[in-house]
C-alpha positions as CSV (number, residue, x, y, z in Angstrom):
1,M,-4.7,16.5,7.8
2,S,-6.6,19.6,6.5
3,T,-7.4,22.6,8.6
4,K,-10.9,24.1,8.2
5,I,-11.6,27.7,9.0
6,Y,-15.2,28.3,10.2
7,Q,-16.9,31.6,9.7
8,S,-19.2,31.1,12.7
9,T,-19.3,28.7,15.6
10,K,-22.7,27.3,14.5
11,N,-20.9,25.5,11.6
12,M,-18.3,24.0,13.8
13,P,-18.5,20.3,14.7
14,Q,-19.9,19.7,18.2
15,R,-17.8,17.8,20.7
16,K,-19.1,15.5,23.4
17,R,-20.0,17.5,26.6
18,T,-18.1,16.6,29.7
19,P,-18.8,17.3,33.4
20,S,-16.1,20.0,33.3
21,D,-18.3,22.0,30.9
22,N,-20.5,22.9,33.9
23,V,-17.6,24.7,35.6
24,K,-17.7,28.4,35.3
25,R,-14.6,29.7,33.5
26,V,-13.1,32.9,34.8
27,G,-10.5,34.9,32.9
28,L,-7.4,36.3,34.5
29,N,-7.6,39.7,36.1
30,P,-5.1,42.5,35.2
31,A,-2.8,41.7,38.1
32,Q,-2.6,38.0,37.2
33,L,-1.9,38.9,33.6
34,H,0.9,41.3,34.6
35,F,2.4,38.7,36.8
36,L,2.5,36.2,34.0
37,Q,4.2,38.8,31.8
38,V,6.8,39.2,34.6
39,L,7.3,35.5,34.8
40,S,8.0,35.3,31.1
41,H,11.2,37.3,31.7
42,I,12.6,34.8,34.2
43,K,15.5,33.1,32.4
44,T,17.7,31.8,35.3
45,N,17.2,29.9,38.5
46,E,18.8,32.8,40.4
47,A,16.2,35.2,39.0
48,F,13.4,32.8,39.9
49,M,14.7,32.4,43.4
50,E,14.9,36.2,43.8
51,L,11.3,36.6,42.6
52,K,10.2,33.9,45.0
53,R,12.0,35.7,47.8
54,L,10.3,39.0,46.9
55,V,6.9,37.4,46.8
56,R,7.4,35.6,50.1
57,N,8.6,38.9,51.7
58,F,5.5,40.7,50.3
59,Y,3.1,38.1,51.9
60,A,5.1,38.1,55.1
61,Q,4.7,41.9,55.4
62,Q,0.9,41.6,54.6
63,L,0.5,39.0,57.3
64,Q,2.4,41.1,59.8
65,K,0.2,44.1,59.1
66,E,-2.9,42.0,59.6
67,A,-1.6,40.5,62.8
68,D,-0.7,44.0,64.1
69,K,-4.2,45.2,63.2
70,C,-5.8,42.3,65.1
71,W,-3.5,43.0,68.1
72,A,-4.5,46.7,68.1
73,E,-8.2,45.7,67.9
74,G,-7.9,43.3,70.7
75,K,-8.7,40.2,68.6
76,I,-5.5,38.6,69.7
77,N,-3.5,39.1,73.0
78,D,-1.0,37.4,75.2
79,N,-3.7,35.3,76.8
80,L,-4.8,33.9,73.5
81,L,-1.2,33.3,72.4
82,N,-0.5,31.4,75.6
83,E,-3.7,29.3,75.4
84,H,-3.4,25.7,74.2
85,L,-5.8,25.7,71.1
86,R,-5.0,22.2,69.7
87,T,-7.7,19.6,69.5
88,P,-7.2,17.0,72.2
89,Y,-6.5,13.5,70.8
90,L,-8.0,10.5,72.6
């Protein structure tokens, strides 16, 4: 099998278009790229579990801050927490 190097894309052979060609492709942002670099250094299951714990704790703190903010703004209160909000099943 030979490998061809094309000087421009107009000389490249065209492939059949698929429905996924209509999907907008978005690149990774700097935070996502950095996280991937961090993940490349994970070599053991223990390191992976520690990173999972750190990420879980980070999101738990963010959720707690948002809940505290909603409580302070009166969006949630004891009455709302004691209310039965489930959809009744027939």
